[in-house]
C-alpha positions as CSV (number, residue, x, y, z in Angstrom):
1,X,-6.9,-4.6,20.6
2,X,-5.3,-2.5,17.9
3,X,-5.7,0.5,19.3
4,X,-4.0,3.4,21.5
5,X,-5.2,3.5,25.1
6,X,-4.5,6.8,27.4
7,X,-4.8,7.1,31.1
8,X,-5.2,10.8,32.6
9,X,-5.1,10.3,36.5
10,X,-5.5,12.9,39.5
11,X,-4.6,12.4,42.7
12,X,-5.6,14.8,46.0
13,X,-2.6,14.0,48.3
14,X,0.8,13.0,47.0
15,X,1.0,10.1,49.9
16,X,-1.7,8.3,47.2
17,X,0.6,8.3,44.4
18,X,2.4,4.9,45.1
19,X,-1.1,3.1,45.6
20,X,-2.3,4.6,42.7
21,X,0.6,3.4,40.8
22,X,-0.1,0.0,41.8
23,X,-3.6,0.6,40.7
24,X,-2.7,1.6,37.4
25,X,0.3,-1.6,37.0
26,X,-2.9,-3.5,37.7
27,X,-5.2,-2.1,35.4
28,X,-2.6,-1.9,32.5
29,X,-1.7,-5.6,33.1
30,X,-6.1,-6.1,33.4
31,X,-6.5,-4.7,29.8
32,X,-3.5,-7.0,28.2
33,X,-5.2,-9.9,29.5
34,X,-8.2,-9.2,28.1
35,X,-6.8,-8.6,24.7
36,X,-5.3,-12.2,25.1
37,X,-8.5,-13.7,26.1
38,X,-10.7,-12.0,23.7
39,X,-8.9,-10.8,20.8
40,X,-10.3,-12.2,17.4
41,X,-6.4,-11.7,16.0
42,X,-4.6,-14.1,18.0
43,X,-5.0,-17.9,17.0
44,X,-4.5,-18.8,20.9
45,X,-7.3,-16.8,22.5
46,X,-9.9,-18.4,24.3
47,X,-12.4,-16.5,22.0
48,X,-11.2,-17.8,19.0
49,X,-10.8,-21.5,20.3
50,X,-14.4,-21.0,21.6
51,X,-15.2,-19.7,18.3
52,X,-13.7,-22.7,16.4
53,X,-15.4,-25.2,18.8
54,X,-12.0,-26.2,20.2
55,X,-12.7,-25.0,23.8
56,X,-16.2,-25.3,25.7
57,X,-17.6,-21.8,27.3
58,X,-17.4,-23.6,30.9
59,X,-13.8,-24.5,30.3
60,X,-13.3,-20.6,29.8
61,X,-12.2,-18.0,32.4
62,X,-15.4,-16.4,33.8
63,X,-14.8,-13.2,32.1
64,X,-15.9,-14.8,28.9
65,X,-19.2,-16.0,30.1
66,X,-19.8,-12.5,31.8
67,X,-18.9,-10.7,28.0
68,X,-21.1,-12.7,26.0
69,X,-24.0,-12.5,28.8
70,X,-23.5,-8.7,28.1
71,X,-23.9,-8.9,24.4
72,X,-26.9,-10.9,24.8
73,X,-28.4,-8.4,26.9
74,X,-27.3,-5.3,24.5
75,X,-28.6,-7.6,21.5
76,X,-32.4,-7.4,23.2
77,X,-32.1,-4.0,24.1
78,X,-31.3,-2.8,20.8
79,X,-34.1,-5.1,18.9
80,X,-30.6,-7.1,17.3
81,X,-29.0,-3.8,15.8
82,X,-26.1,-4.9,18.3
83,X,-24.8,-8.5,17.8
84,X,-21.9,-10.1,19.1
85,X,-22.2,-12.9,15.6
86,X,-21.2,-11.1,12.5
87,X,-21.6,-13.2,9.1
88,X,-22.1,-16.5,11.8
89,X,-18.4,-15.7,13.4
90,X,-18.3,-14.9,17.1
91,X,-17.3,-11.6,18.0
92,X,-18.5,-9.2,20.8
93,X,-15.8,-6.3,20.1
94,X,-18.5,-4.2,19.7
95,X,-19.1,-4.4,23.4
96,X,-15.5,-5.6,25.1
97,X,-13.5,-2.6,25.1
98,X,-16.1,-0.6,26.7
99,X,-16.3,-3.3,29.0
100,X,-12.3,-3.6,29.6
101,X,-12.2,0.4,30.0
102,X,-15.0,0.5,32.5
103,X,-13.3,-2.7,34.7
104,X,-9.7,-0.7,34.4
105,X,-11.3,2.5,35.9
106,X,-12.8,1.0,38.8
107,X,-9.6,-0.6,39.7
108,X,-8.1,2.9,39.7
109,X,-11.0,4.6,41.5
110,X,-10.3,1.9,43.9
111,X,-6.9,2.6,43.9
112,X,-7.5,6.0,45.4
113,X,-7.2,7.9,42.2
114,X,-9.1,11.1,42.6
115,X,-10.3,11.7,39.0
116,X,-9.6,9.5,36.0
117,X,-10.3,9.5,32.3
118,X,-9.4,6.7,30.4
119,X,-9.5,6.5,26.6
120,X,-9.4,3.7,24.9
121,X,-9.2,4.2,21.1
122,X,-11.4,7.3,21.6
123,X,-14.0,5.4,23.8
124,X,-13.8,6.9,27.0
125,X,-14.9,6.4,30.8
126,X,-14.4,9.5,33.2
127,X,-14.6,9.5,37.0
128,X,-14.8,11.9,39.2
129,X,-14.0,15.5,37.5
130,X,-14.2,18.0,36.2
131,X,-13.3,17.0,32.8
132,X,-13.8,18.6,29.1
133,X,-13.8,15.7,26.1
134,X,-13.8,16.4,22.8
135,X,-15.7,15.4,20.0
136,X,-13.8,15.2,16.7
137,X,-15.3,16.5,13.2
138,X,-15.5,12.9,11.4
139,X,-15.8,15.3,8.3
140,X,-13.0,17.8,9.0
141,X,-10.0,16.0,10.7
142,X,-8.3,18.2,13.4
143,X,-11.5,19.7,14.3
144,X,-14.6,19.7,16.8
145,X,-18.0,19.2,16.5
146,X,-18.8,19.3,20.5
147,X,-17.3,19.9,23.8
148,X,-18.8,17.6,26.7
149,X,-18.7,18.4,30.3
150,X,-18.5,16.0,33.2
151,X,-18.2,16.7,36.9
152,X,-19.2,13.4,38.2
153,X,-17.7,10.9,35.5
154,X,-20.0,9.6,32.7
155,X,-18.8,7.5,29.1
156,X,-18.3,8.9,25.9
157,X,-18.7,6.2,23.1
158,X,-18.4,7.0,19.3
159,X,-18.7,4.9,16.6
160,X,-18.5,5.7,13.0
161,X,-16.1,5.0,9.6
162,X,-13.7,7.8,10.1
163,X,-10.9,6.5,11.9
164,X,-11.0,3.0,10.6
165,X,-12.6,2.9,7.7
166,X,-16.2,1.3,7.2
167,X,-16.3,-1.8,9.8
168,X,-19.6,-1.7,11.2
169,X,-22.5,-3.5,9.2
170,X,-26.1,-3.9,9.8
171,X,-27.0,-7.3,11.5
172,X,-30.2,-7.5,9.3
173,X,-28.5,-7.0,6.1
174,X,-24.7,-7.3,6.8
175,X,-23.9,-4.4,4.9
176,X,-23.2,-0.8,5.6
177,X,-25.5,1.2,7.0
178,X,-27.6,2.7,3.6
179,X,-28.1,5.8,5.7
180,X,-24.7,7.3,5.5
181,X,-24.4,8.6,9.0
182,X,-21.1,10.2,9.5
183,X,-20.5,9.1,13.5
184,X,-22.5,8.8,16.3
185,X,-21.5,9.6,19.8
186,X,-23.2,8.2,22.6
187,X,-22.8,9.5,26.7
188,X,-24.1,7.5,29.2
189,X,-23.0,6.5,32.9
190,X,-20.9,3.5,31.8
191,X,-18.6,2.7,28.8
192,X,-20.2,-1.1,28.4
193,X,-23.1,0.2,27.5
194,X,-22.4,3.5,25.7
195,X,-19.7,1.4,23.4
196,X,-22.8,-1.3,22.3
197,X,-25.1,1.8,22.1
198,X,-23.0,3.7,19.7
199,X,-22.8,0.9,17.7
200,X,-26.1,-0.2,17.4
201,X,-27.4,3.4,17.0
202,X,-25.1,4.0,14.1
203,X,-26.0,0.7,12.4
204,X,-29.6,2.1,13.1
205,X,-29.2,5.4,11.0
206,X,-31.9,7.8,11.4
207,X,-34.2,5.0,13.8
208,X,-31.3,5.8,16.4
209,X,-32.8,9.0,17.9
210,X,-36.0,7.8,19.2
211,X,-34.6,4.2,19.9
212,X,-32.0,6.6,22.2
213,X,-34.4,9.2,23.5
214,X,-36.5,5.7,25.4
215,X,-32.8,4.8,27.1
216,X,-32.4,6.1,31.0
217,X,-29.6,8.0,31.6
218,X,-28.5,8.0,27.4
219,X,-28.1,10.5,25.1
220,X,-26.8,10.9,21.7
221,X,-25.0,13.2,19.1
222,X,-24.8,12.6,15.4
223,X,-23.2,13.9,12.3
224,X,-24.9,12.7,8.9
225,X,-22.9,12.5,5.8
226,X,-23.6,15.8,4.8
227,X,-22.7,17.6,7.7
228,X,-25.8,18.0,9.3
229,X,-26.1,16.8,13.0
230,X,-29.1,16.1,15.4
231,X,-28.9,15.4,19.3
232,X,-31.3,13.9,21.7
233,X,-33.3,16.1,24.1
234,X,-31.0,15.9,27.0
235,X,-27.7,15.9,25.1
236,X,-26.6,19.7,26.0
237,X,-27.1,19.3,29.6
238,X,-23.7,17.2,28.9
239,X,-22.4,19.9,26.6
240,X,-19.7,22.6,27.9
241,X,-20.6,26.2,27.9
242,X,-17.9,27.8,25.5
243,X,-16.5,31.2,26.0
244,X,-15.5,33.3,23.0
C-alpha cells in the first residue's frame, strides 16, 4: 500500500504465543492480499482491471463489492465530501487501508491476542489496552500536538499533507481545500469509518467541526495552517492526562 505497517501485540500467557504468531502471519498475508486486489499502482489488480472495464464487478472477489458499498455509505454520510471517484477514476484508497487494518486487528484478536496496536501509515486501530497514541504536530516534525489514551480500543486516523504532500482534493472542485488545514485527526471505534471521516473532514475544512459533532461515537482534533487548533466537544475524554 506504499506505506509502513507496524504491529504491537500483547498476550496474557506465554502459551498463547504460537496461536497468536499464526494469527499475525495470517494478518500480514491478508494485508498483502488487500494490496494485490486494491492497488491503484498495480495494472493487474482487480481494482485497476475493474476501473478499466476489463473485469465486471460480479467477477471480482467479494471484498471489492464490500469496500465499494462502504465507500458509498461514507459518501452518503459526508454529503459527498468523501468519494471513491476522483476526476472520474475509481479510487477507494481513502477507505480501503483503514478497512484492511481493522480486519487484520479482528483476526489477531480472534487468535488470542490480549491487546493489539496496528499502525498502517499513521492510521491506527487499537484493541484492548491500555494504549497511548501520540498525534504528530504537522507543523513541527518530531513534536506531538496531543496524546490519545485508550483502555478498550479505538481507532485514530489523521489526514493532511504533512507526510505525503497535498493528496486530498475537494470532490466538488477537484482542488486542494482552500482553508489550509494542516491536519485532521478523527477518533472513533473502527478505522474503516475513522479513515474515511478524517479524509472527508480534512476536505471540508472549517465545516468539519459541526459535521463531526453530529456523528455518533466520533471526535475530532484539527490543526490549522496558522498553528491554531480546535476540537469537538467530547475529544478531551480521549486525551491522556499528562503529568510534568
